[in-house]
C-alpha positions in Angstrom: -12.2 -65.9 34.6 -15.6 -64.4 34.0 -15.4 -62.4 37.2 -12.0 -61.1 36.3 -13.3 -60.0 32.8 -16.4 -58.3 34.3 -14.2 -56.4 36.8 -11.8 -55.3 34.0 -14.7 -54.2 31.8 -16.3 -52.2 34.7 -12.9 -50.6 35.5 -12.5 -49.7 31.8 -16.0 -48.2 31.6 -15.3 -46.1 34.8 -12.0 -44.9 33.3 -13.6 -44.0 30.0 -16.4 -42.2 31.8 -14.0 -40.3 33.9 -11.9 -39.3 30.8 -15.1 -38.1 29.1 -16.0 -36.0 32.1 -12.6 -34.4 32.1 -12.8 -33.8 28.3 -16.2 -32.2 28.8 -14.8 -29.9 31.5 -11.9 -28.9 29.2 -14.3 -28.1 26.4 -16.6 -26.1 28.6 -13.7 -24.2 30.1 -12.7 -23.2 26.6 -16.3 -22.2 25.6 -16.6 -20.0 28.7 -13.3 -18.3 27.7 -14.5 -17.9 24.1 -17.7 -16.2 25.3 -16.2 -13.8 27.8 -12.6 -13.1 27.0 -11.4 -10.6 24.4 -7.7 -10.3 25.3 -8.4 -6.9 26.8 -7.8 -5.6 30.3 -10.4 -6.5 33.0 -11.0 -5.2 36.4 -8.6 -7.6 38.1 -6.2 -8.7 35.3 -4.2 -7.0 32.5 -4.3 -7.4 28.8 -1.1 -9.5 28.7 -2.5 -12.0 31.2 -5.7 -12.3 29.2 -3.9 -12.9 25.9 -1.6 -15.5 27.5 -4.5 -17.5 28.9 -6.4 -17.3 25.6 -3.4 -18.4 23.6 -3.0 -21.5 25.8 -6.7 -22.4 25.7 -7.0 -22.1 21.9 -3.9 -24.1 21.2 -4.8 -26.8 23.8 -8.4 -27.3 22.5 -7.3 -27.1 18.8 -4.7 -29.9 19.3 -6.8 -32.2 21.5 -10.4 -31.6 20.4 -10.3 -30.2 16.9 -13.9 -31.1 15.9 -15.2 -29.5 19.0 -13.0 -26.5 18.5 -14.5 -26.0 15.1 -18.0 -26.6 16.4 -17.5 -23.7 18.9 -18.1 -21.4 15.9 -21.8 -22.3 16.1 -22.1 -21.2 19.7 -22.6 -17.7 21.1 -18.9 -17.0 21.4 -17.6 -13.4 20.8 -16.3 -12.1 17.5 -12.7 -12.0 18.8 -12.5 -15.7 19.5 -14.5 -16.6 16.4 -11.9 -14.9 14.3 -9.1 -16.7 16.2 -10.8 -20.1 15.7 -11.1 -19.5 11.9 -7.5 -18.3 11.8 -6.2 -21.4 13.6 -8.3 -23.9 11.6 -7.1 -22.4 8.3 -3.5 -22.2 9.5 -3.5 -25.9 10.4 -5.4 -27.2 7.4 -2.8 -29.9 6.8 -3.7 -31.5 10.1 -7.4 -32.1 9.2 -8.8 -34.9 7.2 -11.0 -34.4 4.0 -14.2 -34.8 6.0 -13.0 -32.4 8.7 -12.0 -29.8 6.1 -15.4 -29.9 4.5 -17.2 -29.5 7.9 -14.8 -26.7 9.0 -15.1 -24.9 5.7 -18.9 -24.7 6.1 -18.7 -23.5 9.7 -16.1 -20.9 8.9 -18.0 -19.6 5.9 -21.2 -19.4 7.9 -19.5 -17.6 10.8 -17.7 -15.1 8.4 -21.1 -14.1 7.0 -22.3 -13.3 10.6 -19.2 -11.3 11.5 -18.9 -7.5 11.1 -17.0 -6.8 7.8 -14.1 -5.0 9.6 -13.5 -8.2 11.6 -13.4 -10.3 8.5 -11.0 -8.0 6.7 -8.8 -8.0 9.8 -8.8 -11.8 9.7 -7.9 -11.8 6.0 -5.0 -9.4 6.7 -3.8 -11.6 9.5 -3.9 -14.6 7.2 -1.8 -12.7 4.7 0.7 -11.7 7.4 1.0 -15.4 8.5 1.4 -16.5 4.9 -1.6 -18.7 5.0 -2.6 -19.1 1.4 -4.0 -22.6 0.9 -6.8 -23.4 -1.6 -9.5 -23.5 1.1 -8.4 -20.0 2.4 -8.6 -18.5 -1.1 -12.0 -20.1 -1.7 -13.4 -18.7 1.5 -12.1 -15.2 0.7 -13.5 -15.4 -2.9 -16.9 -16.6 -1.7 -17.2 -14.0 1.1 -16.2 -11.1 -1.2 -18.6 -12.3 -3.9 -21.5 -12.1 -1.4 -20.7 -8.5 -0.4 -23.6 -6.3 -1.5 -21.5 -3.3 -2.8 -17.8 -3.8 -3.5 -17.3 0.0 -4.1 -18.7 0.7 -0.5 -16.1 -1.8 0.8 -13.4 -0.2 -1.3 -14.1 3.2 0.3 -14.7 2.0 3.9 -12.3 -0.9 4.2 -9.8 0.0 1.5 -6.7 -1.5 3.0 -8.5 -4.8 3.9 -10.0 -5.2 0.4 -6.8 -4.3 -1.3 -4.7 -6.8 0.7 -7.3 -9.6 0.3 -7.5 -9.2 -3.5 -3.8 -9.2 -3.7 -3.3 -12.2 -1.4 -5.9 -14.5 -2.9 -5.2 -13.3 -6.5 -8.9 -12.4 -6.9 -10.3 -10.6 -9.9 -12.2 -7.4 -9.1 -15.7 -6.7 -10.4 -14.6 -3.8 -12.5 -11.5 -2.1 -13.9 -12.7 1.1 -12.2 -12.5 -0.6 -8.8 -9.1 -1.9 -9.5 -7.8 1.5 -10.4 -9.3 3.0 -7.2 -7.4 0.4 -5.1 -4.1 0.1 -6.9 -3.8 3.2 -9.2 -5.9 6.0 -7.7 -4.4 8.8 -9.8 -5.0 7.0 -13.1 -8.6 8.3 -13.5 -9.7 11.9 -13.3 -13.2 10.8 -12.1 -15.2 7.7 -11.3 -18.6 6.6 -12.4 -19.5 5.0 -9.1 -20.8 7.7 -6.6 -18.9 6.4 -3.6 -15.6 6.2 -5.4 -16.0 9.7 -6.9 -17.1 11.2 -3.6 -14.0 9.8 -2.0 -11.8 11.4 -4.8 -13.6 14.8 -4.4 -13.6 14.7 -0.6 -9.8 15.4 -0.6 -10.5 19.0 -1.7 -14.3 19.5 -1.5 -16.0 19.6 1.8 -19.5 19.0 0.4 -18.4 15.6 -0.9 -17.6 14.5 2.7 -21.3 14.1 3.4 -21.7 11.6 0.6 -19.4 9.1 2.2 -20.0 6.4 4.9 -19.8 8.0 8.4 -16.5 6.4 9.5 -14.7 7.5 6.3 -16.3 11.0 6.5 -15.0 11.5 10.0 -11.4 11.4 8.9 -12.0 13.9 6.1 -13.9 16.2 8.4 -11.0 16.3 10.8 -8.6 16.9 7.9 -10.7 19.9 6.7 -11.1 21.3 10.2 -14.9 21.1 10.1 -17.0 21.8 13.2 -17.8 18.5 15.0 -21.3 19.5 15.9 -22.2 20.7 12.5 -20.7 17.6 10.9 -22.6 15.2 13.1 -25.9 17.1 12.5 -25.5 16.9 8.7 -24.3 13.3 8.8 -27.1 12.1 11.1 -29.4 10.8 8.2 -26.5 8.7 6.9 -25.4 7.2 10.3 -26.4 3.8 11.4 -28.2 3.3 14.8 -25.0 2.1 16.4 -23.1 5.1 15.1 -25.7 7.5 16.5 -25.4 5.7 19.9 -21.6 5.9 19.7 -21.6 9.6 19.0 -24.3 10.2 21.7 -26.7 11.7 19.1 -29.7 9.8 20.3 -31.9 12.2 22.2 -35.5 12.1 23.5 -38.0 10.9 20.9 -35.5 8.7 19.0 -36.6 5.1 18.5 -34.4 3.1 20.8 -36.5 0.0 20.7 -34.7 -1.4 17.7 -31.3 -1.5 19.5 -29.9 -4.8 20.8 -30.5 -5.2 24.5 -26.9 -5.2 25.8 -25.9 -2.3 23.6 -29.0 -0.4 24.8 -28.0 -1.1 28.4 -24.5 0.3 27.8 -26.0 3.4 26.3 -28.4 3.9 29.3 -25.5 3.6 31.8 -23.5 6.1 29.8 -26.1 8.8 30.4 -26.0 11.2 33.4 -28.3 10.4 36.3 -30.4 13.5 35.6 -31.0 12.5 32.0 -31.8 8.9 33.0 -34.5 10.2 35.4 -35.9 12.7 32.9 -36.2 9.9 30.3 -37.3 7.2 32.6 -40.4 6.2 30.8 -38.7 6.2 27.4 -35.6 4.2 28.5 -37.6 1.7 30.5 -40.0 1.0 27.7 -37.1 0.6 25.2 -35.3 -1.9 27.5 -38.4 -3.9 28.0 -39.2 -4.0 24.3 -35.6 -5.1 23.5 -35.9 -7.7 26.3 -39.1 -9.2 24.9 -37.6 -9.4 21.5 -34.5 -11.2 22.9 -36.7 -13.6 24.9 -38.6 -14.7 21.7 -40.6 -17.8 22.2 -39.3 -18.3 25.7 -41.1 -15.2 27.0 -43.2 -15.9 30.0 -42.3 -19.6 30.2 -39.8 -19.7 33.1 -42.3 -19.5 36.0 -41.1 -17.9 39.3 -37.6 -16.4 38.8 -35.3 -14.8 41.3 -32.1 -13.3 40.3 -29.0 -11.9 42.1 -27.4 -9.1 40.1 -23.9 -7.7 40.8 -23.6 -3.9 40.8 -20.6 -3.8 43.1 -17.5 -1.6 42.4 -15.9 -4.3 40.3 -18.8 -4.2 37.8 -17.3 -0.9 36.6 -15.0 -3.0 34.3 -11.8 -1.5 33.0 -10.8 1.5 30.9 -11.3 -0.5 27.7 -14.5 -2.2 28.8 -16.2 0.5 30.8 -19.3 -0.6 32.8 -19.5 -3.8 30.7 -20.3 -6.2 33.6 -22.9 -3.8 35.0 -24.5 -3.4 31.5 -24.7 -7.2 31.2 -26.4 -7.4 34.6 -28.8 -4.6 33.7 -29.7 -6.3 30.4 -30.1 -9.7 32.1 -32.5 -8.0 34.6 -34.9 -6.9 31.9 -34.5 -10.2 30.0 -35.3 -12.3 33.0 -38.3 -10.1 33.8 -39.5 -11.0 30.3 -38.8 -14.7 30.7 -40.5 -15.1 34.0 -44.1 -16.1 34.3 -46.9 -13.6 34.7 -48.5 -12.5 38.0 -47.2 -10.8 41.2 -44.0 -12.1 42.6 -43.2 -14.1 39.4 -39.9 -12.1 39.1 -37.8 -10.9 42.1 -34.5 -9.1 41.4 -31.9 -8.6 44.2 -29.0 -6.2 43.5 -25.9 -6.6 45.6 -26.1 -2.9 46.5 -29.7 -3.2 47.7 -30.8 -0.9 44.9 -34.4 -1.1 43.8 -34.1 1.3 40.8 -32.3 -0.4 37.9 -32.3 2.7 35.8 -30.1 4.6 38.3 -27.5 2.0 38.9 -23.9 2.8 39.4 -21.0 0.4 40.3 -20.1 0.8 44.0 -19.6 -1.1 47.2 -18.6 -4.7 48.1 -20.2 -7.9 46.8 -22.4 -9.5 49.5 -23.5 -12.4 47.2 -24.2 -14.8 50.0 -26.7 -12.5 51.7 -28.5 -11.7 48.5 -28.7 -15.4 47.5 -30.4 -16.1 50.9 -32.9 -13.4 50.2 -33.6 -14.8 46.7 -34.0 -18.4 47.9 -36.5 -17.3 50.5 -39.0 -16.6 47.6 -38.9 -20.3 46.7 -38.3 -19.6 43.0 -38.4 -22.2 40.2 -35.1 -20.7 38.9 -32.4 -18.7 40.5 -30.0 -16.9 38.1 -26.9 -15.2 39.5 -25.1 -12.7 37.3 -21.8 -11.8 38.9 -18.0 -11.9 38.4 -17.9 -14.4 41.2 -15.8 -12.3 43.7 -17.9 -12.9 46.8 -16.2 -10.7 49.5 -18.8 -9.6 52.1 -17.9 -12.0 53.8 -15.7 -14.1 51.5 -17.0 -17.5 50.7 -20.5 -17.1 52.1 -22.2 -17.5 48.7 -20.5 -20.9 48.1 -21.4 -22.2 51.5 -25.0 -21.0 51.1 -25.3 -22.8 47.8 -23.6 -25.9 49.1 -26.0 -26.2 52.1 -29.0 -25.4 49.9 -28.1 -28.0 47.3 -27.1 -30.8 49.7 -29.5 -30.4 52.6 -32.4 -28.1 51.8 -33.0 -28.9 48.1 -31.4 -32.2 47.3 -34.2 -33.0 44.7 -33.2 -29.8 42.8 -36.7 -28.3 42.8 -35.0 -24.9 42.3 -32.6 -24.6 39.3 -29.6 -22.5 40.1 -27.3 -21.1 37.4 -24.4 -18.7 37.7 -23.6 -16.5 34.7 -20.2 -14.7 34.8 -19.4 -11.8 32.4 -15.7 -11.7 33.3 -12.9 -14.0 32.3 -10.5 -14.9 35.1 -7.1 -15.1 33.4 -5.3 -16.7 36.4 -7.9 -19.6 36.5 -8.2 -20.0 32.7 -12.0 -19.8 33.2 -14.8 -17.7 34.6 -14.7 -17.7 38.4 -17.2 -20.1 40.0 -19.2 -19.8 43.2 -19.7 -23.5 44.2 -18.9 -26.9 42.6 -22.6 -27.8 42.8 -23.8 -24.8 40.8 -23.2 -24.7 37.0 -21.4 -21.6 35.8 -21.3 -20.3 32.2 -19.6 -17.2 30.8 -21.8 -14.5 29.3 -21.0 -11.5 27.2 -24.3 -10.4 25.8 -27.5 -10.8 27.7 -29.3 -11.9 24.5 -27.5 -15.2 24.8 -28.8 -16.0 28.3 -31.4 -18.7 27.4 -28.9 -20.7 25.3 -26.2 -20.3 28.0 -28.5 -21.5 30.7 -29.1 -24.6 28.6 -25.3 -25.0 28.0 -24.6 -24.6 31.7 -26.2 -28.0 32.5 -23.1 -29.6 31.2 -20.9 -27.8 33.7 -22.4 -29.7 36.7 -20.0 -32.6 36.0 -22.8 -35.2 35.5 -22.6 -35.5 31.7 -19.6 -36.4 29.6 -18.2 -35.6 26.2 -20.7 -37.7 24.2 -23.7 -35.8 25.5 -21.8 -32.5 25.0 -20.9 -33.4 21.4 -24.5 -34.3 20.7 -25.6 -30.9 22.0 -22.9 -29.2 19.8 -24.0 -31.2 16.8 -27.5 -29.9 17.2 -26.3 -26.3 17.6 -24.1 -26.7 14.5 -27.0 -28.0 12.4 -29.3 -25.2 13.5 -26.5 -22.6 13.0 -25.8 -23.8 9.4 -29.5 -23.9 8.5 -30.0 -20.4 9.8 -27.0 -18.9 8.0 -27.8 -20.7 4.7 -31.4 -19.5 4.9 -30.3 -15.9 5.5 -28.1 -16.1 2.4 
């Protein structure tokens, strides 16, 4: 009897452990998608396939792992998926208990404060279209709007979003003037607030255009037929750093060091080769400064690091995500250089093209990952980081076989940590493409998230189950909420 009971208990434990591992894999699969996928066309899959895969993953994880689904808001997922998670949680409020609603509300509020305003207004408009108007939704809208620094600025720049939000949640506006601007613009001959009056005058007065936010002024400038170059020159003092990058107004001498690392890499790759060469010192210094800032307290602590970076033709991305995979690889190159220890040979990069000049990269050629991984492992690094879309094709499958032999025969004690970071979501596989079962893979969208993603990738090795993953998520949620509340 005792032997039978012990056998049944052991079998139940094994079953539970197996179920936990499967659950952890499901959650990690969703996190990888939420980090990389945006529902847009990629190099090897169309937008419709991307959206279909994302729809399935969101619904699956929402139904089966709701607490973990909400906790994903505290991770380094992209804004597109953060908005979708908030939308789905609010849409299905009736399916959550009181404790879950409170936890979800805090996470949604914290994430909304970190999202760009246009994303939040787009979410609010989607909630209105879906007729989601429960008490929690109205409270979130009210609190978010109350925290906005200048409602008049939002009324001018995000007019439709603010108007629909106020109407949907039945929110009182800060002033009667703002209400007239949104709902009865012809009622007042002029406005006391500078932004509101500038918007009124800009319909017939060109000088008023330069008093408006850049994105609003652009529309009026086109309507008045104003010269694009003259308009950009006069608007330059009112433009944000990102707007100056988007309009290619950042010339030599501008302070690029304040730009986020991945955005800066995208900007560098958008420049002609001649300009990159002429501004080599400035661009390299800016990338290294941004990388040191992104490395933070981890700078110089990773010891010997080798990295394999994919600059093959597929890194060109797609028409809507031009050069995005290559920009992520370039940004990771400078970040890993900052994370590596000091001294000669502490950091060794290996580009798939064989390039030794990261500033003059271009996407071309096949993807000989296996050969480059062999070169990287010959340096006996403490860490090997592979940044690639995972399509090893020169020859196919060599990278996976090299990693399998290395892990099972040459380095069974795991003296070298190997992680694969993939910037491209594979819609057919509902995940980012992997190189080998023995190597953890995590999705990556912004290089700044690399240290956290390397930490998260440990759960993708299949040796830890859902309890360990939930404990990790709980820590991330706690830190995320503390950081956002301190920022407010």
